Each structure stands twice: as structure tokens, then as C-alpha cells.
N, C-alpha and C positions, 0 to 999 in steps of 0.2 A: 568351371562354375565359380561364381563369387560366393564366398562363405557367408559373410554378413551382407544381405542384399542391399546394394546401393540403389538409391531412388533416382530415376530420371523422369523429368517432366517434358513431354513433347507437345509443343504448341504449334499446330499445323492445321490449316483449313482444307487442304487437299486430302479428302478421306482415304483414297487408295494409298497415298504415301504415309499417312498417319497409321493406317492399319499395318502396312509392311514394317515400318519402324517399330511399332508396338510389338508385333510378333517376334521380330528379330531380337529386340532387347530382352523380352521375356525369356526367349530361348537361351539367351546368354546369362540368365540368372538375375536380371535386374527387376526391381519393383517399378512398374511403369504407371505414371499418371499422365492423363492427356487432357487437352483442351483444343477447341477449334477456333478460338479467337483470343485476342489479347486480354480482353476483359476477364474471361473465364480463366485464362492462363495465369493472370496476376493473382486471382483468388486462390487457385491451386498452389501456386508457388508459396504464397504467404502462409497458407494453411498447412502444407505438407513438408516444406523445407527440403526440396529435392537436393541431391548431391550435385546435380547438373541439370541445366535446362537447354533443350534444343528448341530454338525459337525462330519461327518464320517471320519475315518482315511484312509482306503484303497479306493482310487478313481483314475480315469484317470487324465491325464494332470498335476495336482498338488495334492499330497496327503494332508490329513487333518493336519498333523503335520507341513508340509511346509507352508500351508495356515495360520495356527495359528502363526507360526514364522513371516511370512510377515505381518500379521494383527497387531501383537504386535509392529511392527516398525512404524505404523501409529499413529498419535497423538490421534485420537479417539479410535483406536483399542487397545491401551495399556491397557485400562480398560474395554473392551467389555466383557460381560458375555458369557461364552462358556461352553457348555456341550458336551463332546465327546461321540459319539455313534459308537460303533465298534463291529466287530466280534472277534477282537483280545483280548486276555486275558493275553498277555505276559507283564511282568513287565517293560521291556524297553520302550514300548510305553506308559504305564501308567506313568512312571517316567518323560518322556519327556513332557507329557501333564501337569503334576502337576507343573513342573518347569515353564511352560508358564502360570501359574495361571488359570488353568481350574477349573471350579466350581464342576464338576462331571465327572466321567468316567464310562459310563454305557455299559456293555457288552450286545449286542443285545439279546442273548439267555436267559438272566437273567431277562428281563422285559417285561411288557405289555405296550401297547400304553397309557393306563390310568396312568401308573407309570411315564411315561415321562411327561405327562401333569401336574401331581401333582408336580413333581420336578421343572418344569418350573414355575408354579404358586408360589411355595414356594420361589424360588430364586427371583422372581419379586414382592413378597409380594402382590399377588392378590388372590382373592377367586373365 
């Protein structure tokens, strides 16, 4: 368990995946904030300053790349830790995410929930 609860923001429009990720991170001792679109995700990020953001790309209202671009305009958001979670595997999306200083770009079909948790813990230097 994590002694001082690290905060993770999960921005994902697929409800079943959002619920599974939320449950897993809560079980691992994280404080979890969620949003189902980029617009709500941006508000949550700026309000709660999570330690890391798991961000989907294809979402309603505001897509993940637009949210990321807006986040990087915020003083706090310039250095926020972000891991992109997406079904997209095209290089244009990857390049745009990398330009915005994304820490990881994970294609959903390539990972298990445990892989995401390990990646987050590694980025936040927690065990």
C-alpha cells in the first residue's frame, strides 16, 4: 500500500474500463479521480492536481490530445505526468502525444490492468 495516497486521474469514456481501472487503483491505495471526457478531465486535473493522469485519446466533447494541449497551457499542467491510453496505434497520434511530453503511450490491446499499475508506480517511484 502507498503510505501517502498518490492521486491518479483517469480520463476514459469507456465505462467498463474506467470502472476496472478505478477499482484496481483504489485497491492499490491510490486516491482516484475520474472523468469521461476531455472537458471534464481538464477541470479535474486543474482542480485536483493529480500525481499522474491516465488519458484516453478518442473521447466525446474534447479529445485527449486537445485536453493535453490545454493542460500544457496551465502553469501546473505544464509538468503534469501523463500516460496516454488509447485504441489508436497510428504514428500521428503518438507523435503529437510525445511532443506534449507524454511519459508513456499505451495501446489498450497491448496491456493488462496490472501493466498500467506497474507503469504508474514506476513513474511515481512508489512500490
